[in-house]
All heavy atoms as an XYZ file, in Angstrom:
893
protein
N      81.322    121.730    106.183
C      82.603    121.916    106.858
C      83.539    120.826    106.418
O      83.134    119.795    105.949
C      82.329    121.931    108.415
C      81.981    120.646    108.948
C      80.540    120.337    108.898
O      79.744    120.964    108.163
N      80.070    119.256    109.606
N      84.792    121.044    106.734
C      85.867    120.078    106.478
C      86.028    119.218    107.659
O      86.116    119.753    108.823
C      87.189    120.715    106.089
C      88.292    119.681    105.959
C      87.042    121.465    104.779
N      86.069    117.915    107.548
C      86.315    116.983    108.622
C      87.514    116.109    108.414
O      87.774    115.714    107.306
C      85.102    116.134    108.850
C      83.795    116.888    109.253
C      82.604    115.991    109.340
O      82.460    114.954    108.684
N      81.698    116.382    110.241
N      88.230    115.855    109.458
C      89.417    115.005    109.454
C      89.119    113.777    110.308
O      88.783    114.001    111.464
C      90.689    115.742    109.884
C      91.106    116.980    109.132
C      92.330    117.599    109.777
C      91.360    116.669    107.681
N      89.308    112.636    109.794
C      89.044    111.377    110.548
C      90.330    110.587    110.550
O      90.891    110.205    109.519
C      87.876    110.591    109.850
C      87.680    109.301    110.655
C      86.619    111.409    109.891
N      90.785    110.237    111.770
C      91.991    109.435    111.974
C      91.719    107.990    112.200
O      90.609    107.654    112.696
C      92.779    110.028    113.129
C      93.201    111.471    113.037
C      93.697    111.958    114.367
O      92.934    112.064    115.326
O      94.926    112.266    114.454
N      92.689    107.130    111.928
C      92.614    105.766    112.312
C      94.052    105.214    112.468
O      94.963    105.861    111.960
C      91.920    104.976    111.230
O      92.602    104.956    109.974
N      94.151    104.123    113.188
C      95.438    103.489    113.275
C      96.069    103.493    114.672
O      97.118    102.856    114.910
N      95.552    104.321    115.598
C      96.167    104.383    116.895
C      95.910    103.057    117.690
O      95.046    102.260    117.333
N      96.639    102.966    118.753
C      96.449    101.779    119.628
C      97.618    101.527    120.531
O      98.401    102.412    120.756
N      97.698    100.305    121.080
C      98.742     99.920    122.028
C      99.757     99.070    121.232
O      99.397     98.107    120.524
C      98.136     99.132    123.153
C      99.061     98.528    124.174
C      99.843     99.582    124.891
C      98.364     97.603    125.127
N     101.033     99.369    121.467
C     102.119     98.641    120.813
C     103.242     98.593    121.783
O     103.464     99.404    122.599
C     102.505     99.322    119.452
C     103.092    100.688    119.739
C     103.452     98.450    118.688
N     104.056     97.506    121.620
C     105.264     97.335    122.420
C     106.436     98.167    121.904
O     106.441     98.512    120.695
C     105.687     95.833    122.480
C     104.794     94.956    123.266
C     105.326     93.552    123.330
O     105.679     92.958    122.294
N     105.402     92.998    124.548
N     107.319     98.539    122.787
C     108.456     99.278    122.372
C     109.224     98.572    121.282
O     109.388     97.336    121.367
C     109.393     99.554    123.569
N     109.645     99.311    120.246
C     110.296     98.672    119.166
C     109.391     98.312    118.049
O     109.856     97.977    116.928
N     108.083     98.408    118.263
C     107.064     97.978    117.285
C     106.732     99.164    116.318
O     107.347    100.242    116.377
N     105.784     98.945    115.451
C     105.369     99.864    114.481
C     103.873    100.101    114.488
O     103.088     99.240    114.805
C     105.835     99.437    113.089
O     107.257     99.278    113.028
N     103.458    101.265    114.070
C     102.059    101.649    113.804
C     102.016    102.550    112.594
O     102.932    103.284    112.308
C     101.439    102.315    114.990
C     101.014    101.507    116.190
C     100.522    102.478    117.328
C      99.951    100.510    115.848
N     100.928    102.515    111.882
C     100.640    103.378    110.809
C      99.361    104.121    110.987
O      98.275    103.524    111.097
C     100.587    102.557    109.439
C     100.458    103.434    108.207
C     100.573    102.546    106.966
N     100.549    103.282    105.710
C      99.496    103.388    104.896
N      98.360    102.809    105.203
N      99.590    104.077    103.835
N      99.450    105.391    111.119
C      98.255    106.292    111.231
C      97.817    106.785    109.853
O      98.672    107.056    109.015
C      98.564    107.465    112.175
C      99.119    107.121    113.576
C      99.306    108.456    114.324
C      98.256    106.189    114.339
N      96.567    106.989    109.744
C      96.030    107.611    108.542
C      94.983    108.653    108.879
O      94.398    108.575    109.972
C      95.427    106.557    107.579
O      94.282    105.966    108.205
N      94.830    109.619    108.080
C      93.865    110.717    108.288
C      93.335    111.120    106.927
O      94.075    111.541    106.064
C      94.611    111.872    108.986
S      93.629    113.338    109.203
N      92.070    111.095    106.830
C      91.379    111.508    105.562
C      90.536    112.699    105.821
O      89.764    112.809    106.763
C      90.503    110.324    105.139
N      90.671    113.605    104.869
C      89.810    114.842    104.922
C      88.617    114.657    104.051
O      88.749    114.108    102.938
C      90.651    116.054    104.504
N      87.495    115.172    104.500
C      86.271    115.091    103.704
C      85.385    116.283    103.947
O      85.651    117.071    104.870
C      85.480    113.755    103.954
O      85.069    113.750    105.340
N      84.398    116.492    103.142
C      83.506    117.604    103.292
C      83.659    118.625    102.206
O      84.083    118.294    101.098
N      83.261    119.832    102.546
C      83.301    120.911    101.519
C      84.708    121.534    101.348
O      84.972    122.650    101.719
C      82.362    122.021    101.910
O      82.623    122.492    103.228
N      85.596    120.675    100.792
C      87.001    121.047    100.606
C      87.156    121.807     99.287
O      86.744    121.348     98.258
C      87.884    119.813    100.595
C      87.811    119.049    101.891
C      89.346    120.244    100.300
C      88.435    117.695    101.859
N      87.724    122.971     99.390
C      88.150    123.741     98.238
C      89.645    123.382     97.858
O      89.932    123.177     96.714
C      87.906    125.257     98.404
C      88.409    126.045     97.203
C      87.584    126.167     96.065
C      89.575    126.786     97.250
C      88.017    126.872     94.946
C      89.964    127.547     96.137
C      89.196    127.550     95.017
N      90.475    123.481     98.849
C      91.894    123.174     98.652
C      92.527    122.882    100.002
O      92.135    123.374    101.079
C      92.596    124.365     97.977
O      92.641    125.478     98.783
N      93.557    122.054     99.944
C      94.352    121.721    101.058
C      95.819    121.837    100.662
O      96.203    121.236     99.653
C      94.100    120.318    101.679
C      92.667    120.246    102.195
C      95.116    119.911    102.737
C      92.249    118.852    102.726
N      96.612    122.570    101.418
C      98.011    122.593    101.086
C      98.853    121.681    101.989
O      99.051    120.502    101.616
C      98.588    124.053    101.109
C      98.031    124.881    102.297
O      97.862    124.387    103.398
N      97.848    126.168    101.981
N      99.209    122.117    103.128
C      99.960    121.267    104.000
C      99.079    120.400    104.929
O      97.991    120.817    105.319
C     100.855    122.051    104.901
N      99.546    119.175    105.176
C      98.884    118.261    106.115
C      99.990    117.771    107.101
O     101.162    117.692    106.682
C      98.175    117.076    105.432
C      97.116    117.483    104.483
S      96.203    116.086    103.770
C      95.160    115.602    105.197
N      99.568    117.463    108.245
C     100.613    116.995    109.172
C     100.065    116.367    110.427
O      98.844    116.206    110.598
N     100.993    116.031    111.324
C     100.683    115.347    112.581
C     101.349    116.135    113.742
O     102.476    116.442    113.684
C     101.178    113.882    112.549
C     100.498    113.071    111.506
C     100.950    112.873    110.262
C      99.338    112.286    111.688
N     100.013    112.046    109.593
C      99.071    111.621    110.435
C      98.448    112.105    112.738
C      98.017    110.829    110.263
C      97.384    111.253    112.567
C      97.129    110.658    111.308
N     100.525    116.293    114.758
C     101.033    116.816    116.047
C     100.708    115.812    117.097
O      99.940    114.897    116.931
C     100.292    118.153    116.367
C     100.598    119.275    115.468
C     100.092    119.366    114.153
C     101.447    120.365    115.883
C     100.422    120.405    113.282
C     101.794    121.375    115.015
C     101.235    121.412    113.736
O     101.522    122.496    112.914
N     101.390    115.961    118.236
C     101.115    115.022    119.338
C     101.195    115.779    120.655
O     101.920    116.796    120.768
C     102.024    113.840    119.315
C     103.523    114.136    119.687
C     104.372    112.910    119.519
N     105.811    113.176    119.896
C     106.726    112.277    119.772
N     106.477    111.015    119.272
N     107.993    112.613    120.154
N     100.538    115.316    121.629
C     100.566    115.857    122.963
C     100.571    114.747    124.013
O      99.678    113.918    124.085
C      99.297    116.741    123.187
C      99.367    117.520    124.497
C      98.271    118.622    124.573
O      97.315    118.551    123.946
N      98.576    119.658    125.377
N     101.704    114.702    124.705
C     101.907    113.720    125.743
C     101.387    114.283    127.083
O     101.262    115.543    127.225
C     103.334    113.335    125.843
N     101.123    113.498    128.053
C     100.651    113.991    129.333
C     101.616    114.964    129.947
O     102.838    114.698    130.043
C     100.546    112.755    130.213
C     100.307    111.640    129.235
C     101.100    111.952    128.035
N     101.151    116.147    130.361
C     101.973    117.108    130.988
C     102.835    117.954    130.064
O     103.612    118.738    130.507
N     102.700    117.751    128.732
C     103.485    118.457    127.748
C     102.584    119.163    126.797
O     101.422    118.951    126.690
C     104.355    117.455    126.987
C     105.437    116.772    127.856
C     106.329    115.860    126.955
C     107.352    115.186    127.770
N     108.238    114.349    126.913
N     103.258    120.207    126.145
C     102.545    120.960    125.122
C     102.421    120.186    123.848
O     103.233    119.268    123.574
C     103.249    122.294    124.907
C     103.257    123.237    126.073
C     103.903    124.558    125.755
O     104.675    124.669    124.826
N     103.539    125.571    126.488
N     101.452    120.533    123.008
C     101.356    119.899    121.702
C     102.563    120.306    120.825
O     102.964    121.470    120.838
C     100.063    120.340    121.029
C      99.754    119.652    119.684
C      98.454    120.116    119.123
N      97.304    119.669    119.967
C      96.039    119.901    119.726
N      95.704    120.426    118.517
N      95.079    119.475    120.570
N     103.104    119.323    120.150
C     104.293    119.571    119.340
C     104.066    119.015    117.952
O     103.354    118.010    117.741
C     105.508    118.986    119.939
C     105.440    117.458    120.076
C     106.741    116.878    120.649
O     107.742    117.598    120.767
O     106.763    115.641    120.931
N     104.779    119.614    116.963
C     104.736    119.143    115.638
C     105.606    117.833    115.520
O     106.703    117.801    115.957
C     105.308    120.170    114.655
C     105.465    119.731    113.184
C     104.106    119.548    112.566
C     106.273    120.798    112.408
N     104.980    116.849    114.868
C     105.744    115.607    114.619
C     106.256    115.602    113.171
O     107.406    115.351    112.917
C     104.811    114.369    114.876
C     105.556    113.075    114.476
C     104.320    114.382    116.290
N     105.365    115.883    112.227
C     105.766    115.849    110.803
C     104.707    116.609    109.999
O     103.548    116.643    110.389
C     105.939    114.445    110.283
N     105.096    117.171    108.915
C     104.169    117.780    108.045
C     104.619    117.514    106.566
O     105.790    117.243    106.269
C     104.060    119.277    108.244
C     105.164    120.144    107.702
C     104.972    121.575    107.961
N     105.797    122.418    107.146
C     105.471    123.006    106.004
N     104.265    122.852    105.519
N     106.350    123.733    105.315
N     103.655    117.677    105.670
C     104.002    117.464    104.268
C     103.064    118.428    103.392
O     101.940    118.560    103.703
C     103.749    115.939    103.833
C     104.150    115.679    102.413
C     102.369    115.532    104.076
C     104.176    114.245    102.016
N     103.703    118.988    102.371
C     102.951    119.904    101.581
C     102.317    119.132    100.380
O     102.615    117.924    100.178
C     103.904    120.966    100.968
O     104.823    120.376    100.018
C     104.648    121.708    102.016
N     101.478    119.793     99.629
C     100.832    119.142     98.502
C     101.873    118.757     97.479
O     101.592    117.838     96.650
C      99.819    120.058     97.880
O     100.331    121.263     97.475
N     103.001    119.440     97.413
C     104.079    119.126     96.520
C     105.014    117.981     96.950
O     105.890    117.607     96.211
N     104.819    117.609     98.238
C     105.648    116.420     98.693
C     106.805    116.836     99.605
O     107.553    115.918    100.011
N     106.988    118.131     99.860
C     108.064    118.473    100.756
C     107.695    118.141    102.219
O     106.585    118.388    102.645
C     108.342    120.005    100.665
O     108.756    120.338     99.337
N     108.630    117.655    102.976
C     108.404    117.073    104.266
C     109.267    117.822    105.300
O     110.364    118.276    105.049
C     108.582    115.642    104.405
O     109.981    115.268    104.104
C     107.677    114.867    103.407
N     108.697    117.901    106.476
C     109.390    118.311    107.716
C     109.192    117.322    108.825
O     108.019    116.928    109.067
C     108.884    119.708    108.176
O     109.080    120.688    107.138
C     109.596    120.108    109.402
N     110.237    116.842    109.385
C     110.182    115.821    110.407
C     110.886    116.358    111.658
O     111.976    116.955    111.610
C     110.890    114.558    109.976
C     110.384    114.042    108.642
C     110.753    113.461    111.047
C     108.953    113.620    108.634
N     110.177    116.165    112.832
C     110.823    116.576    114.078
C     112.083    115.826    114.367
O     112.170    114.600    114.040
C     109.814    116.426    115.181
N     113.046    116.427    115.014
C     114.304    115.791    115.266
C     114.099    114.544    116.203
O     114.828    113.540    116.088
C     115.221    116.763    116.032
C     115.799    117.788    115.060
O     115.759    117.590    113.892
O     116.248    118.810    115.597
N     113.127    114.575    117.064
C     112.861    113.501    118.012
C     112.382    112.228    117.295
O     112.568    111.137    117.916
C     111.831    113.936    119.056
O     110.623    114.275    118.464
N     111.863    112.334    116.081
C     111.388    111.143    115.371
C     112.048    110.919    114.042
O     111.766    109.942    113.387
C     109.850    111.210    115.190
C     109.130    111.408    116.517
C     109.515    112.337    114.237
N     112.996    111.826    113.706
C     113.649    111.698    112.457
C     114.403    110.295    112.388
O     115.099    109.903    113.340
C     114.665    112.788    112.285
C     115.231    112.938    110.903
C     116.031    114.223    110.755
C     115.136    115.489    110.995
N     115.981    116.717    110.886
N     114.281    109.628    111.218
C     114.844    108.324    111.047
C     113.961    107.197    111.439
O     114.220    106.038    111.156
N     112.882    107.554    112.228
C     111.959    106.482    112.695
C     110.578    106.649    112.092
O     109.877    105.677    111.840
C     111.860    106.508    114.202
C     113.185    106.254    114.932
C     112.962    106.097    116.452
N     112.471    107.316    117.056
C     111.271    107.414    117.697
N     110.456    106.350    117.814
N     110.917    108.569    118.262
N     110.113    107.875    111.877
C     108.783    108.168    111.393
C     108.897    108.634    109.943
O     109.843    109.377    109.605
C     108.091    109.252    112.182
C     107.684    108.811    113.564
C     108.185    107.590    114.117
C     106.804    109.642    114.282
C     107.785    107.295    115.433
C     106.498    109.297    115.594
C     106.958    108.125    116.133
N     107.858    108.290    109.155
C     107.806    108.736    107.722
C     106.388    109.263    107.471
O     105.393    108.612    107.853
C     108.127    107.645    106.749
O     109.441    107.119    107.012
C     108.091    108.132    105.333
N     106.289    110.432    106.889
C     105.037    111.007    106.522
C     104.858    110.925    104.996
O     105.795    111.100    104.234
C     104.861    112.408    106.990
C     103.427    112.941    106.803
C     105.894    113.331    106.370
C     103.145    114.286    107.480
N     103.602    110.618    104.564
C     103.257    110.598    103.136
C     101.848    110.997    102.947
O     101.092    111.098    103.932
C     103.569    109.214    102.554
O     102.742    108.243    103.204
N     101.463    111.252    101.751
C     100.076    111.682    101.485
C      99.631    111.172    100.118
O     100.448    110.970     99.180
C      99.869    113.147    101.665
C     100.591    113.998    100.629
C     100.458    115.529    100.950
N      99.095    115.984    100.724
C      98.643    117.247    100.996
N      99.571    118.103    101.634
N      97.442    117.640    100.702
N      98.299    111.091     99.928
C      97.652    110.829     98.710
C      96.787    112.085     98.421
O      95.748    112.127     99.013
C      96.869    109.494     98.760
C      96.278    109.104     97.468
O      96.008    110.024     96.625
O      96.009    107.916     97.266
N      97.251    112.881     97.539
C      96.482    114.126     97.204
C      95.113    113.865     96.698
O      94.148    114.553     96.956
C      97.260    114.993     96.284
C      98.548    115.611     96.981
O      98.580    115.767     98.178
N      99.494    115.919     96.146
N      94.987    112.837     95.848
C      93.718    112.528     95.270
C      92.657    112.148     96.256
O      91.466    112.375     96.120
C      93.887    111.384     94.241
N      93.143    111.545     97.356
C      92.214    111.035     98.441
C      92.188    111.977     99.620
O      91.505    111.699    100.624
C      92.640    109.672     98.874
C      92.483    108.608     97.808
C      92.906    107.188     98.360
C      92.721    106.130     97.301
N      93.122    104.833     97.811
N      92.971    113.072     99.546
C      93.086    113.981    100.651
C      93.409    113.262    101.972
O      92.832    113.540    103.011
C      91.803    114.840    100.845
C      91.655    115.866     99.762
O      92.620    116.525     99.362
N      90.450    116.075     99.203
N      94.345    112.407    101.857
C      94.710    111.503    102.990
C      96.179    111.614    103.306
O      97.045    111.637    102.372
C      94.341    110.063    102.686
O      92.937    109.968    102.462
C      94.722    109.189    103.851
N      96.511    111.687    104.585
C      97.891    111.773    104.982
C      98.183    110.580    105.912
O      97.315    110.082    106.636
C      98.230    113.096    105.697
C      97.438    113.276    106.984
C      99.711    113.202    106.031
N      99.363    110.061    105.867
C      99.786    108.854    106.605
C     101.018    109.166    107.458
O     101.825    110.023    107.101
C     100.097    107.713    105.710
C      99.032    107.402    104.695
C      98.994    107.965    103.441
C      98.006    106.484    105.067
C      98.029    107.669    102.508
C      96.977    106.148    104.079
C      97.042    106.753    102.876
O      96.022    106.447    101.980
N     101.114    108.430    108.569
C     102.314    108.546    109.369
C     102.757    107.109    109.736
O     102.081    106.439    110.515
C     102.030    109.353    110.662
C     103.313    109.615    111.517
C     104.281    110.535    110.852
C     102.864    110.192    112.902
N     103.825    106.715    109.182
C     104.425    105.401    109.471
C     105.417    105.586    110.634
O     106.385    106.302    110.519
C     105.145    104.842    108.232
C     105.782    103.503    108.439
C     104.744    102.386    108.581
O     103.679    102.502    107.897
O     105.016    101.400    109.291
N     105.146    104.925    111.732
C     105.984    104.985    112.935
C     106.603    103.735    113.263
O     105.950    102.669    113.368
C     105.053    105.380    114.117
C     104.250    106.710    113.927
S     103.329    107.160    115.390
C     102.082    105.867    115.408
N     107.940    103.687    113.204
C     108.710    102.527    113.419
C     109.621    102.809    114.649
O     109.862    103.869    115.108
C     109.619    102.217    112.201
C     108.826    101.978    110.941
O     107.896    101.197    110.955
N     109.179    102.705    109.848
N     110.134    101.683    115.158
C     111.007    101.699    116.362
C     110.434    102.538    117.446
O     111.122    103.422    118.015
C     112.417    102.237    115.946
O     113.023    101.398    114.940
N     109.151    102.333    117.760
C     108.477    103.193    118.746
C     109.099    103.045    120.140
O     109.534    101.941    120.536
C     107.054    102.797    118.759
C     106.202    103.386    117.568
C     104.870    102.602    117.413
C     105.961    104.832    117.794
N     109.158    104.156    120.854
C     109.613    104.225    122.133
C     108.465    104.661    123.158
O     107.504    105.280    122.685
C     110.744    105.283    122.270
C     111.853    105.045    121.308
C     112.858    106.231    121.361
C     113.974    106.058    120.342
N     114.925    107.195    120.413
N     108.633    104.335    124.413
C     107.641    104.772    125.389
C     107.416    106.316    125.351
O     106.298    106.770    125.601
C     108.179    104.279    126.754
C     108.966    103.100    126.367
C     109.612    103.420    125.085
N     108.448    107.023    125.041
C     108.317    108.492    124.943
C     107.482    108.945    123.808
O     107.092    110.111    123.749
C     109.737    109.105    124.764
C     110.736    108.706    125.854
C     111.571    107.546    125.461
O     111.099    106.382    125.707
O     112.689    107.707    124.898
N     107.132    108.110    122.912
C     106.238    108.439    121.795
C     104.773    108.423    122.217
O     103.912    108.738    121.437
C     106.472    107.474    120.619
C     107.855    107.647    119.990
O     108.306    108.822    119.858
O     108.471    106.639    119.660
N     104.520    107.874    123.407
C     103.108    107.776    123.870
C     102.495    109.145    123.961
O     103.065    110.054    124.633
C     103.073    107.101    125.262
O     103.530    105.734    125.135
C     101.661    107.101    125.845
N     101.389    109.320    123.237
C     100.733    110.627    123.212
C      99.432    110.480    122.409
O      99.138    109.491    121.835
C     101.635    111.702    122.487
N      98.624    111.557    122.517
C      97.510    111.652    121.564
C      98.033    112.321    120.313
O      98.616    113.403    120.398
C      96.387    112.463    122.215
C      95.248    112.642    121.157
C      95.853    111.782    123.438
N      97.829    111.714    119.195
C      98.266    112.184    117.911
C      97.085    112.874    117.152
O      96.087    112.260    116.994
C      98.857    111.103    117.064
C     100.254    110.634    117.539
C     100.420    109.984    118.752
C     101.341    110.998    116.787
C     101.664    109.590    119.166
C     102.655    110.658    117.269
C     102.755    109.921    118.423
O     104.026    109.547    118.845
N      97.329    114.119    116.746
C      96.352    114.887    116.099
C      96.744    115.161    114.621
O      97.788    115.711    114.362
C      96.107    116.239    116.767
C      95.675    116.135    118.239
C      96.593    116.057    119.240
C      94.311    116.156    118.496
C      96.176    116.021    120.552
C      93.848    116.071    119.789
C      94.799    115.983    120.829
O      94.351    115.912    122.146
N      95.875    114.860    113.702
C      96.051    115.148    112.379
C      95.613    116.590    112.105
O      94.604    117.034    112.740
C      95.264    114.197    111.449
S      95.181    114.639    109.693
N      96.290    117.335    111.275
C      95.862    118.692    110.948
C      96.025    118.935    109.438
O      96.906    118.332    108.824
C      96.742    119.630    111.733
N      95.232    119.854    108.924
C      95.333    120.204    107.538
C      95.065    121.697    107.390
O      94.216    122.275    108.032
C      94.285    119.471    106.721
N      95.911    122.344    106.589
C      95.755    123.785    106.319
C      95.079    123.930    104.944
O      95.654    123.485    104.000
C      97.150    124.474    106.284
C      97.832    124.493    107.667
O      97.079    124.442    108.650
O      99.060    124.578    107.676
N      93.955    124.526    104.968
C      93.229    124.629    103.696
C      91.946    125.469    103.913
O      91.832    126.206    104.871
N      91.102    125.367    102.963
C      89.837    126.094    103.041
C      88.675    125.340    102.518
O      88.859    124.477    101.611
C      89.959    127.438    102.260
C      90.257    127.287    100.793
C      90.277    128.643    100.062
N      88.877    129.188    100.001
C      88.634    130.348     99.390
N      89.544    131.086     98.897
N      87.355    130.750     99.351
N      87.528    125.603    103.008
C      86.296    125.094    102.454
C      85.689    126.090    101.547
O      86.266    127.166    101.297
C      85.311    124.637    103.544
C      84.896    125.661    104.509
O      84.914    126.836    104.098
O      84.579    125.336    105.646
N      84.501    125.840    101.025
C      83.917    126.730    100.050
C      83.299    127.956    100.659
O      82.930    128.892     99.964
C      82.821    126.019     99.216
C      83.373    124.893     98.381
C      83.141    123.548     98.718
C      84.211    125.142     97.273
C      83.594    122.482     97.938
C      84.702    124.081     96.545
C      84.373    122.791     96.810
O      84.896    121.759     96.064
N      83.203    128.044    101.985
C      82.520    129.122    102.622
C      83.464    130.034    103.476
O      82.914    131.026    104.034
C      81.401    128.619    103.517
O      81.909    127.815    104.544
N      84.738    129.763    103.514
C      85.595    130.554    104.366
C      87.018    130.662    103.888
O      87.373    130.226    102.848
N      87.827    131.379    104.657
C      89.255    131.572    104.345
C      90.047    130.338    104.694
O      89.597    129.345    105.145
C      89.651    132.694    105.232
C      88.764    132.567    106.447
C      87.435    131.976    105.907
N      91.371    130.455    104.461
C      92.301    129.380    104.841
C      92.378    129.315    106.337
O      92.629    130.300    107.062
C      93.683    129.649    104.190
C      94.675    128.573    104.673
C      93.616    129.657    102.726
N      92.213    128.112    106.854
C      92.268    127.860    108.296
C      92.944    126.498    108.556
O      93.231    125.755    107.592
C      90.894    127.877    108.961
C      90.266    129.216    108.849
C      89.994    126.757    108.347
N      93.206    126.212    109.812
C      93.738    124.928    110.156
C      92.647    124.051    110.689
O      91.975    124.457    111.672
C      94.876    125.071    111.174
C      95.414    123.705    111.652
C      96.787    123.835    112.314
N      97.790    124.154    111.377
C      99.017    124.452    111.637
N      99.455    124.464    112.878
N      99.885    124.736    110.659
N      92.436    122.922    110.101
C      91.481    121.971    110.549
C      92.150    120.892    111.413
O      93.266    120.487    111.110
C      90.769    121.339    109.358
C      90.072    122.278    108.427
C      90.706    122.680    107.233
C      88.870    122.768    108.709
C      90.113    123.577    106.384
C      88.195    123.652    107.922
C      88.846    124.063    106.727
N      91.460    120.413    112.423
C      92.013    119.479    113.336
C      91.137    118.196    113.432
O      89.904    118.329    113.415
C      92.156    120.044    114.750
C      93.158    121.076    114.873
C      93.022    122.451    114.775
C      94.587    120.923    115.107
N      94.169    123.134    114.955
C      95.183    122.227    115.166
C      95.392    119.822    115.296
C      96.555    122.408    115.418
C      96.729    120.001    115.524
C      97.328    121.286    115.593
N      91.784    117.089    113.529
C      91.062    115.865    113.855
C      90.902    115.750    115.380
O      91.466    116.508    116.143
C      91.856    114.638    113.366
N      90.095    114.813    115.825
C      89.796    114.673    117.226
C      90.981    114.116    117.994
O      90.986    114.241    119.226
C      88.580    113.840    117.450
C      87.288    114.511    116.908
C      86.081    113.646    117.211
C      84.837    114.319    116.705
N      83.598    113.547    116.924
N      91.886    113.401    117.373
C      93.037    112.802    118.027
C      92.913    111.269    118.179
O      91.764    110.858    118.365
N      93.971    110.581    118.099
C      94.022    109.207    118.328
C      95.169    108.836    119.232
O      96.275    109.389    119.168
C      94.143    108.429    117.002
O      94.054    106.990    117.207
C      95.448    108.697    116.302
N      94.863    107.978    120.253
C      95.860    107.656    121.262
C      96.778    106.530    120.824
O      96.345    105.496    120.325
C      95.140    107.238    122.566
C      96.043    106.823    123.720
C      96.910    107.978    124.191
C      95.199    106.305    124.857
N      98.069    106.873    120.935
C      99.108    105.881    120.693
C      99.804    105.614    122.028
O     100.324    106.551    122.618
C     100.128    106.380    119.683
C     101.296    105.423    119.550
C      99.452    106.536    118.320
N      99.816    104.395    122.462
C     100.440    103.981    123.692
C     101.584    102.954    123.436
O     101.263    101.918    122.800
C      99.457    103.385    124.716
O      98.402    104.332    124.930
C     100.091    103.049    126.018
N     102.732    103.300    123.876
C     103.908    102.409    123.668
C     104.331    101.869    124.986
O     104.764    102.635    125.875
C     105.055    103.118    122.971
C     106.201    102.175    122.684
C     104.603    103.767    121.669
N     104.276    100.556    125.177
C     104.593     99.922    126.440
C     106.077     99.553    126.426
O     106.658     99.244    125.407
C     103.720     98.687    126.692
O     103.916     97.715    125.695
N     106.640     99.584    127.648
C     108.030     99.219    127.739
C     108.287     97.739    127.836
O     107.330     96.966    128.105
C     108.631     99.957    129.004
O     107.984     99.538    130.138
């Protein structure tokens, strides 16, 4: 199976920065888009940013100008650079990848999530 492992979450003061990373491993046949979602307490999960294998990006309006997404295709790794963090950014951040393993069709794979807490 395909597994996604995240790192980089933690506690940071408002105005600070964090860099999240997510690496895919396992029986990977191909991965096209990779991205980040987040879910804050009492809210639905929302898209933060995504990036295709060709480098095209989509950034949510709420984080545009503050967050940057990038990826290393050779390492099947996606990054999220978060700057000027606000308390409203506090959430569990989930890495996701759209792709397929050797035994199945194209599906969305999810990481377990990493908590980002921004203090005021």
